N, C-alpha and C positions, 0 to 999 in steps of 0.2 A: 575101346572108345565107343561112345554111344552116338548114333545117328537118329534121325526122326523120319518116319514114314508117314505119308499122307494117306488117310483112309476115309471111308464114308463116316460122317459124324454119327450115324445110327449104329455103327459097328465098333465104335471106340471102346465101349464097355466090354467087348469080347476079347480085347487084348489086355493082358496083365503083365506081371513081371516075367521076363524070359527065364527059362529053366537053366540057362548057362550063366546066370548072374552069380558071380563069386564075391564081388565087392559091394557090400551094402551101401557104403558111403557114396560110391560112384553112381549107384542106382538112384539114391535119393537126390543127388545133385542133378542127374538127368531129368528127374521128375520136376524138380524146382525150375530148371532152365527151359522147360518145354515152351516154345514160342506160342503155341496155340493148342492147349489140351483138348479143345473140342473136336479137332480133326487130325492131330499128330500123336503118334505113339513112339516111345523110345525103343530103339533096336540096338542090340549090342553087336559090334563087329570085333571078331577075335582073329588076329593074324592077318597076313598079307592077302590070303585067298579071299577073305570076306571083303577087304578093301577093294580088291580087283573086281569082284563081282558087283560091288556097289558102283564103282566108277563106270563099268561097262553098262550097267542098267541106266545110270544117269546119261551116258552118252547116247544110248538108244532112245531115251525119252527126248533128249535134245534134238536128235535127228527127226523124230516124229513131229515135234513142234515146228522145226524148220520146214518140213513138208507142208504142214498146215498153213504156215505163213506164205509159202509159195502159192498155194491154192487160193488163199485170200487175195494175194497180190494179183493173180491172174483174173480172179473174179472182178476186182476193182478196175482193172484195165479194160475188161470187156464192158463193164457198166459205163466207164468214161467214153469208150469208143461209141457205144450205142447212143449215149447222150449227145455226142458231137454229131453223129450222122443222122439221128432220128429226132430227138427232142428239140434240138436247136432249130432245125428246119420247120418243125411243127410250130414252135413258138413264133418264128418269123411269119409263117402263114397266118397264124392266129392274130398277130399284131396288125398285119395287113388287112385282114377281114374286119377287125375292130375299127380301123380307120375308115374303111368303106362304109360300114354300118353307121358310124358317127356322122359322116357326111350326108348319108341318106336321111338320117334322123333330123339333122339340122335343116335339110331341105324341106322335110315334112313339117317341122315346127314353123318354118318361115311362111308356109301357106296354110297353116292350121286355122288361123283366124278366119280364112275364107270359107272353111268347111263347117264352122260352128255358127249358126245364125245369131245366137245371143251375143257372140263376140263381134260378128261382122256389123251388126246394127248398133252396137253400144259405143259410147264415146270413151275417150281416154280418162282413166280414173285419176283422182287428185294425187295419189301416191306415185303413179306412173309419171305424171307431169312434174312432180317434185324431183323424182329421180332423173328425169331428162334434164332438168335445170341444173342439178348438181354436176352431172356428167359434162354438160356444156361449159360450166364454169371451170372444171378441171382441165378440159380440153383447151380453153382459152388461156389458162395459166401456162400450160406447156407450150402453146404456140408462141407466147410472148417471150419464152426463153428465160423466165425468171430463175428457174432452178439452175440452169447453166451459168447465168450471170452471178448467182449467189456463190457458187463454187469458185468462179474466177476471182470474186472479191476476197474470199477467204484465202486463196493462194497468194493473192497480191498482199494481203495483210501479213502472211507468213514471210514473204520477201522483205516487207518493210521492217518487220521486227528483227530479222537477221541482219539487215543493213544497219539498223540502229545499234545493235550489239557490236557489229564490226567497228563502227565509228567510235563507240564508247571504249572498246578494249584495245583496238589497234591504232586509234588516232588517225584513221584514214591513210595509213602508210602503205596499204596494199595497192600498188599501182596497176595491177592486172584487172581490177574491177570485179573479181570473183567474190562470192559470198563465203563467209567462214561461219560454220555452225558452232555456236557456243554451248547451247544446251541440247545435246543429242536426244535426251529422254523427252524433253518437252516438245521438240520438233517431231519426234516419232509419234507422240500422242496426237498432235494436231493432224499429222498425215493420216493416222488411223481414223480420226473423226471425219476427215474429208472423204476417205474411201468408203466409210459406212454411209455417209450422206449420198455419195454417188450411187452405191448399190441400192439405197432406198429409192432414189429417183428412177432407176431402171425398173425396179419392182413395181413402183407406182405406175409407170408407163405401161407395163404388161397388164396390170389390173384394169387400167383405163381402156386399153384396146379390147380386152375381153368384154368389158361392160358395154362399150359402144356397139360391138357386134351383137350382143344380146339385145340391146335396145333396138337396133335396126331390125332384128328378127321380129321383135314384138310389134314394131311399127310397120312391118311389112314392106320395108324399103328395097329388099332384094340383096343379093350377094354383091352386086357392084358397089352399092353404097357402103356395105360392110368392109369392103377392101380398100377404102380410101386411105390416104396416107395420114396416120395419126401418130407416127413414131417420132421420138426424139432421136437425133443423130447421135447414137451411142458411140460410134467409132470416133467421131470428131470430139465428143465430150471426153472420152477416155484419153485420146491423144493429147488434148490440151491439158488435162489434169496430170497426165504422166509427165509431160514436158515441164510443167511447173514444179512437180514433185522432185524431178531430177535436178532442176536448177536450185531448189531449196535445200537439197541434201548435199550439195557440193561443199 
């Protein structure tokens, strides 16, 4: 029986037909079935002694590879431990330092206009005035609660549609007063649209808060003015929409 030995690709040409080859047909078959002629050479095994030697050699190679795997596993474990003990703490310290530097930088920017004579003596530019007007308009829209009211109107519309479908299909025979969902797919689409609008309002609120803080820094109002309450009550908004969603999906 023929086996295949892995050798250096540069030394494949040094190996030819074994001298103990007696069957030309088997030799030609071994050459044809060579899985990779660039680095494998056919070797003839005659008798059980040759088979035993090959099994022992393969077992030895497998043991060597297992030892290498154990070394790699130990190295990976050491790297993981080093990362947990050293790198993680260094990252936390770096993040803390970055936060402190950011706060110091914002404090410097807040008083920078006092250090530059050209800015200290100049008036507000038209584009800055326009930006302030837009931010005040957005702030006023959020204060009036139009976004929250719009979501409540949409959920009320969902409830009205479901109630109308219930009356059309059940004839009002449901004495418990609970809503029955007729079109699950349509209701899910409406709920998805409402969720996306709610996420958009939250994102818009964050953008507005950042823009107002930047404007306060430009205007030199100080950190107290930048920390005024401009937030929409997201917990209340989420609670109301979740309650309406739960009632609509019953």
